[in-house]
Structure formats: C-alpha cells, structure tokens
Wavefront OBJ file of the C-alpha trace (Angstrom):
o trace
v -42.208 -4.404 -4.628
v -42.797 -7.583 -2.636
v -43.337 -5.520 0.502
v -45.901 -3.261 -1.176
v -47.846 -6.261 -2.481
v -47.895 -7.850 0.945
v -49.273 -4.624 2.417
v -52.130 -4.859 -0.096
v -52.991 -8.363 1.045
v -51.602 -9.961 -2.099
v -49.680 -13.063 -1.194
v -46.929 -13.808 -3.703
v -43.575 -15.504 -3.342
v -40.559 -13.225 -3.214
v -38.862 -15.287 -5.921
v -41.768 -14.528 -8.253
v -41.145 -10.804 -7.889
v -37.366 -11.131 -8.002
v -37.329 -12.531 -11.530
v -38.694 -9.225 -12.839
v -35.999 -7.130 -11.175
v -32.985 -5.848 -13.053
v -29.818 -7.791 -12.444
v -26.487 -6.372 -13.569
v -24.595 -8.491 -16.046
v -21.552 -10.244 -14.697
v -18.281 -9.098 -16.293
v -16.706 -11.586 -18.725
v -13.691 -11.904 -16.429
v -12.817 -11.301 -12.800
v -13.043 -7.764 -11.498
v -9.952 -5.690 -10.776
v -10.427 -5.980 -7.021
v -10.825 -9.769 -7.322
v -7.566 -9.930 -9.270
v -5.728 -7.960 -6.576
v -7.203 -10.150 -3.840
v -6.463 -13.450 -5.577
v -2.806 -12.542 -6.153
v -2.188 -10.793 -2.847
v 0.720 -13.042 -1.885
v 2.434 -12.720 -5.276
v 2.148 -9.016 -5.980
v 4.050 -5.834 -5.237
v 3.400 -2.279 -6.359
v 5.627 0.719 -7.006
v 5.056 4.446 -7.208
v 6.611 7.897 -6.868
v 5.438 10.788 -4.744
v 6.878 14.251 -4.334
v 7.894 16.110 -1.180
v 8.709 19.851 -1.153
v 11.432 21.051 1.213
v 11.665 24.206 3.311
v 13.917 25.702 0.615
v 11.351 24.953 -2.142
v 13.321 22.041 -3.542
v 11.154 19.188 -4.846
v 12.283 15.687 -3.881
v 10.991 12.473 -5.451
v 10.419 9.397 -3.287
v 10.286 5.964 -4.905
v 8.636 3.230 -2.835
v 8.134 -0.521 -3.326
v 5.345 -2.205 -1.345
v 4.638 -5.923 -0.976
v 0.891 -6.542 -0.871
v 1.016 -9.702 1.233
v 1.826 -8.092 4.604
v 1.932 -4.445 3.492
v 5.722 -4.506 3.909
v 7.759 -1.642 2.517
v 10.458 -3.521 0.627
v 12.467 -0.495 -0.439
v 12.454 3.266 -0.683
v 14.861 5.912 -1.924
v 14.909 9.673 -2.473
v 16.336 11.700 -5.350
v 16.179 15.179 -6.817
v 16.393 13.943 -10.397
v 14.681 10.610 -11.080
v 15.712 8.880 -14.281
v 15.012 5.504 -15.897
v 18.509 4.333 -14.959
v 18.097 5.403 -11.340
v 14.656 3.771 -11.081
v 15.947 0.526 -12.566
v 18.713 0.430 -9.957
v 16.123 0.817 -7.209
v 14.314 -2.261 -8.490
v 17.537 -4.253 -8.370
v 18.016 -3.162 -4.755
v 14.401 -3.946 -3.851
v 14.618 -7.463 -5.300
v 18.221 -8.663 -4.910
v 19.331 -11.978 -6.335
v 16.323 -11.926 -8.698
v 13.949 -12.695 -5.824
v 11.124 -10.732 -7.378
v 7.379 -11.031 -7.107
v 5.182 -12.635 -9.746
v 3.196 -9.481 -10.572
v 4.421 -5.892 -10.423
v 1.707 -3.240 -10.347
v 2.558 0.253 -11.610
v 1.134 3.281 -13.394
v 1.971 4.617 -16.858
v 4.675 7.071 -15.842
v 7.020 7.762 -18.769
v 10.029 7.000 -16.561
v 9.342 3.297 -17.079
v 10.860 3.216 -20.555
v 11.351 0.330 -22.978
v 14.369 -1.128 -21.181
v 12.337 -1.274 -17.975
v 9.993 -3.974 -19.330
v 12.932 -6.165 -20.388
v 14.573 -5.840 -16.971
v 11.455 -6.714 -14.989
v 10.770 -9.640 -17.309
v 14.328 -10.845 -16.771
v 13.658 -10.754 -13.027
v 10.692 -13.083 -13.552
v 8.008 -10.449 -12.974
v 4.924 -9.781 -15.062
v 3.944 -6.125 -15.201
v 0.356 -5.106 -14.506
v -0.199 -1.536 -15.717
v -3.087 0.581 -14.475
v -5.401 2.520 -16.773
v -4.571 6.192 -17.419
v -5.459 8.535 -14.548
v -6.737 5.674 -12.397
v -4.847 5.748 -9.079
v -7.652 3.685 -7.511
v -6.333 0.705 -9.470
v -3.138 0.805 -7.395
v -4.855 1.057 -3.988
v -2.265 -0.444 -1.637
v 0.659 1.812 -2.458
v -1.647 4.834 -2.811
v -2.957 4.162 0.683
v 0.600 3.850 1.964
v 1.525 7.216 0.440
v -1.565 8.753 2.023
v -0.580 7.342 5.414
v 2.953 8.710 5.053
v 1.579 12.183 4.404
v -1.158 12.194 7.066
v 0.821 10.494 9.814
v 4.270 11.941 9.193
v 5.134 14.475 6.494
v 2.201 16.809 7.212
v 3.646 17.357 10.707
v 7.342 17.929 10.017
v 9.593 20.293 8.086
v 11.829 18.669 5.490
v 15.092 20.545 4.978
v 16.903 18.444 2.392
v 17.325 14.942 0.995
v 19.210 13.678 4.033
v 16.525 15.051 6.324
v 13.748 13.347 4.333
v 15.579 10.007 4.270
v 16.008 10.132 8.041
v 12.334 10.992 8.611
v 11.063 8.269 6.286
v 13.409 5.673 7.755
v 12.038 6.464 11.202
v 8.445 6.304 9.994
v 8.918 2.985 8.205
v 10.367 1.394 11.344
v 7.162 2.427 13.118
v 5.013 1.356 10.146
v 6.581 -2.090 9.844
v 6.967 -3.060 13.478
v 4.374 -1.125 15.493
v 1.489 0.287 13.449
v -1.517 -2.033 13.333
v -3.484 -2.472 10.108
v -7.175 -3.263 9.801
v -6.494 -5.405 6.717
v -4.030 -7.512 8.740
v -6.574 -8.275 11.473
v -5.148 -5.344 13.463
v -1.611 -6.710 13.381
v 1.570 -5.025 12.160
v 3.393 -6.059 8.952
v 6.049 -7.595 11.206
v 3.654 -9.500 13.415
v 3.352 -8.427 17.061
v 2.603 -10.912 19.826
v -0.286 -10.328 22.211
v 1.112 -9.382 25.621
v -1.040 -10.555 28.535
v -1.461 -8.471 31.716
v 0.826 -10.850 33.591
v 3.691 -9.772 31.324
v 4.035 -6.553 33.308
v 3.016 -2.928 33.310
v 2.333 -0.899 30.164
v 5.099 1.424 28.999
v 4.998 4.048 26.268
v 7.758 4.183 23.648
v 7.864 7.360 21.502
v 8.437 6.775 17.797
v 8.921 8.999 14.746
v 10.210 11.805 16.919
v 7.226 11.575 19.269
v 4.572 11.758 16.519
v 3.538 8.203 17.352
v 3.912 5.814 20.258
v 4.173 2.100 20.803
v 2.559 0.555 23.855
v 3.927 -2.660 25.259
v 4.274 -4.503 28.535
v 7.463 -4.832 30.538
v 8.132 -6.764 33.677
v 8.708 -4.562 36.730
l 1 2 3 4 5 6 7 8 9 10 11 12 13 14 15 16 17 18 19 20 21 22 23 24 25 26 27 28 29 30 31 32 33 34 35 36 37 38 39 40 41 42 43 44 45 46 47 48 49 50 51 52 53 54 55 56 57 58 59 60 61 62 63 64 65 66 67 68 69 70 71 72 73 74 75 76 77 78 79 80 81 82 83 84 85 86 87 88 89 90 91 92 93 94 95 96 97 98 99 100 101 102 103 104 105 106 107 108 109 110 111 112 113 114 115 116 117 118 119 120 121 122 123 124 125 126 127 128 129 130 131 132 133 134 135 136 137 138 139 140 141 142 143 144 145 146 147 148 149 150 151 152 153 154 155 156 157 158 159 160 161 162 163 164 165 166 167 168 169 170 171 172 173 174 175 176 177 178 179 180 181 182 183 184 185 186 187 188 189 190 191 192 193 194 195 196 197 198 199 200 201 202 203 204 205 206 207 208 209 210 211 212 213 214 215 216 217 218 219
C-alpha cells in the first residue's frame, strides 16, 4: 500500500499506512514452540515406532530423547509392549530418580493411570500433546524420521536381536559422529575441531558402512 502511494507521488509516512493493516492478535500465553524452546534443557520426550521384520513380525521400539543435546537416553525393543514394560523402561532411562523436569508424550493408551503416579514420583511433570498432533512432539518425531531414512530403510531386520544390534550401531553414530544443524553443526557428544596440522584425513565406516566418520590422524 505504501509503495503504491509513493508511485502515485503521494508522500505519506509508512507508519501512517501501517496502522490500518491487520495485525494478528497475540495468544494469551506463550506459543507451543516457545514453550519447547524455553524448557529445552529441562525436557525429554518419549515415543514408540514400529519396525516390520523380514518374517512379517512387527516389533515396537521405545525411545527416550533428551532435548538439550538431542541425546538418546534409552531405547528398547519388544514384540508385546505393555504398561508394565514401558514403566520399566522409564526406570532404566532415568535411574536413581534423575529425571527431567518435563516429559513430553502423546496420548497412547499404554500410558495408563499408574504411569502418571510413577512419573510424578520421579519428579517429572507430564506434557501431553493434543490428539493426532505429532508436530507437537517435534524432536523425537524428527529422530524417528532420521532413524528410518538413514538406517532402517536400507537394511533388512530379521528379528528382535537383529534390530537391537542395528539400532545400537546407529545410535553410536548418531551420538558421537552425526552433526546436527540445531547444535551448530556439532554432535550430541561434542566433537573437537581438528586442524590440518593434526594429520591426514581418514575415513571410518559406521553403521555397517551406511555412514562414515571423517577425522584426522597423525601419520
């Protein structure tokens, strides 16, 4: 509008025009993304995803992700997830009651009534996403997407033991080698910058050769 007026030789301040423009109302409280950002250091998220095997068995993977450095705190695989099994995984993910302040999860029925009491006893406040809103749990959803695109889409899973071995290998790569844009292109377990004087570049295959780590070694 201001540009069109100026082209017609009408001189008017931009602020004069701006006051007539529509401005969206600010929400009464912080947005969801602001909440996630503000509590980045105090939050972890959990989720399940399924993996079919070569013999058409469906395996369930439970994963716990810390938001602060995108660290995978715990994972486990089962054929038959249950509330009791899931609760045990939380105890293993946060031993000695060293939990996070906020625990982000969806509305899966596996988190039954006893689940809330257990997480509260561990000092965690549950943050539950809206129904059918995976975008509200973006960090763990992105992790699951990375697992599929960078690993599981390229291998054949035979059984539970096979899947555990594959995921363990991938998470070693993910934690110690893979750089993340959100971490200023660093890995969850921070990597030092190796100067040219440190030696020649060598290639280290990881995840069965699906990925590689590049680092310098003295001759």
